[in-house]
N, C-alpha and C positions, 0 to 999 in steps of 0.2 A: 078666385078658385082657378082663374086663368093664370096667374104666376106660378099656382103649384103646379098645374100641368106643365108649363113651361119648365120648370124645375126637373123633371123626369124624361121631358121629349127628347131632348138629346141623346141619353141612353136607349131610350126606346129605337129610335132611328138607327142607332150604332147596333142594336140586337137584330133588326131588321135587315140591314146591310150585311152583317155577319152571317146570317142565316141564307140571304139571296146569293152571297158569293159561293158558300159552300153548297148550296142546293145546285148553282148551275155547273160548279165544277164537278161536284159528283154524277150528275145527269149527263155532263158533256163527256167524261171519260166513260161513263158507263155505254154509251151508244156509239164511241168512237169518233167522236168530233174531232175535226182537224186541230192541231194545237194552235195554229195562228188565230183561227176564228174563236176558239174557246178562251184564249188570251185577250183577245178583243172584248169578248163577252164580260170576263171578269172584271176587265178595267173598266168598263162602261158601268157595272155593277158598283164599283168602288167611287167612280166620278158621281153619281145618283145619289150615293150615300152621304158623300161630302157636301153635295149642293143641298139636300134636304136637311143634313145637320147644321147648315148654316141658316136655316130659316128660325129655329127656336132663338139662336144667336143674335139673330136681327130682331126679332120681337122682343125679347129680352133687356134691351139696350138701355132702357130706362124703366123706371119705376121701383125706386127704393131699394131697401136692402134684399128683398125677396127677389127683385129683378135682378139685382147684380148677383146674387147667388144662383139664379137661373142662367145668367151669362156666363159665369165661371163654369158651371156644370156643362153647360152645351158647349163651351171651348174645350174642356177636358173630353167630352165624348168625340168631339172631332179629333182631337190628338189621338185618342185610342183607336179611332177608324184607320187612321194613316198608319199607326203603330203595328196594330193587329192585321191588318189586310195589305200591307205594304209587300207581301211575298208575291202577289200576283203580277208585280212588276218584273220580278228576277227570279222566282221559282219555274220550274216545270209545271205545266198546269197538270200533269197526270201522274 
């Protein structure tokens, strides 16, 4: 059961990070937050998402075929986090 949870945990964390980034971005723009502060908060959300995404990768490092599959899925989720949320580093926040 634990390995099945690890199999989907990476993408669940990715979706939470995605939701957090866009919630912070929308709220920050709506209230007129300073651009530098907003960018810092967005980068913090991405960093927390990457650190949290590394946890399932670390937990699935052993455990047979299902553990290997969970590790591959977690690595793919971390790559997805970098790919989809990389805009916070170079795009304007609002």
